[in-house]
C-alpha positions in Angstrom: 102.7 99.4 98.9 104.2 100.0 102.3 102.1 98.5 105.1 102.6 98.8 108.9 100.2 96.6 110.9 99.9 96.7 114.7 103.4 97.9 115.2 104.8 97.9 118.7 108.2 99.1 119.9 109.6 98.9 123.4 112.8 100.4 124.8 113.3 98.4 128.0 110.1 99.0 130.1 109.0 101.9 127.9 106.3 101.1 125.5 107.1 103.6 122.7 104.6 102.5 120.1 101.4 100.5 120.5 99.2 99.3 117.6 100.4 101.6 114.9 98.8 100.8 111.5 99.2 102.7 108.3 99.6 102.1 104.6 101.0 104.1 101.7 100.5 103.2 98.1 103.2 103.7 95.5 103.5 107.5 94.7 101.2 108.4 97.6 102.3 110.8 100.2 101.2 110.4 103.8 101.9 112.6 106.8 102.5 111.7 110.4 101.4 114.6 112.6 101.7 114.8 116.4 103.3 116.5 119.2 106.9 115.9 120.4 107.2 112.5 121.9 104.1 111.0 120.1 106.2 108.4 118.3 106.5 109.8 114.7 110.3 109.4 114.6 110.0 106.0 116.2 107.6 104.8 113.5 109.9 106.0 110.7 113.1 104.6 112.3 111.4 101.3 112.8 110.2 101.1 109.2 113.8 102.0 108.1 115.2 99.2 110.2 116.9 101.3 112.8 114.7 99.9 115.5 113.4 96.4 115.9 109.7 96.0 116.4 108.5 94.2 119.5 105.4 93.1 117.7 103.6 93.9 114.4 104.5 93.8 110.8 106.2 96.1 108.3 105.9 95.1 104.6 106.8 96.6 101.3 105.0 95.1 98.2 104.1 92.2 100.5 107.7 91.4 101.5 108.2 91.3 105.3 110.8 93.9 106.5 110.0 93.5 110.2 113.3 93.5 112.1 115.5 93.6 108.9 118.7 95.5 108.8 118.7 99.1 107.4 120.7 97.8 104.4 118.0 95.2 103.6 115.3 97.9 103.9 117.2 100.2 101.6 117.7 97.5 99.0 113.9 96.8 99.2 113.3 100.4 98.0 112.5 102.1 101.3 114.7 105.0 102.5 114.6 107.5 105.3 115.5 111.1 104.5 116.1 112.7 107.8 115.3 116.3 108.5 118.2 118.7 108.4 120.7 120.3 106.0 123.5 117.9 106.4 125.1 117.9 103.0 128.7 117.1 101.9 129.6 120.7 101.2 132.7 120.1 99.1 130.6 117.9 96.7 128.2 119.1 94.1 124.4 118.9 94.6 124.3 116.1 92.0 127.0 114.2 93.9 125.0 114.5 97.1 121.9 113.2 95.3 123.9 110.3 93.7 124.8 109.2 97.2 121.2 108.1 97.6 121.5 105.8 94.6 124.4 103.8 96.0 122.5 100.5 95.6 121.8 101.2 92.0 124.4 100.3 89.3 122.8 101.4 86.1 124.1 104.9 85.2 121.4 105.7 82.7 118.7 104.9 85.3 120.3 107.1 87.9 120.6 110.0 85.3 117.0 109.6 84.2 115.8 109.7 87.8 117.9 112.8 88.6 116.4 114.5 85.5 112.9 113.7 86.7 113.6 115.0 90.2 115.0 118.2 88.5 111.6 118.7 86.9 109.9 118.5 90.2 112.4 120.8 91.9 113.6 123.1 89.1 115.6 125.3 91.4 117.6 122.3 92.6 117.9 121.1 89.0 119.5 124.4 88.0 122.1 123.9 90.7 123.1 120.3 90.2 126.7 121.2 89.4 127.1 123.8 92.2 129.0 122.9 95.3 126.3 122.1 97.9 127.9 124.4 100.5 126.8 127.3 98.3 123.1 126.5 98.6 
């Protein structure tokens, strides 16, 4: 479970986040909704380790991630998938997906997960070997 408790983030004198609390269980989808400037991206970037919290706690499965490096956060199993279509166009769709598995070293496990994702997103699964610039 991912837990965020009383998260605060400051940028100099600007108090960007105050008292943000949320939790997401394994396989649960949660949504942050709000107008521009409400702090949605700041919450996600802080959980991902891109910003250091001024106060509060970020945990995954009980392990404290508060203020950890982005690499430590990824190794814990938390990743941030930014909005946008920034793919490596000369690489296949599969190769682009495999980039997200760079901390994994068991080929069979990666293949199994890609096959599972292809079931959820069949149109992507049908294009795994297509150059991503052609999507």
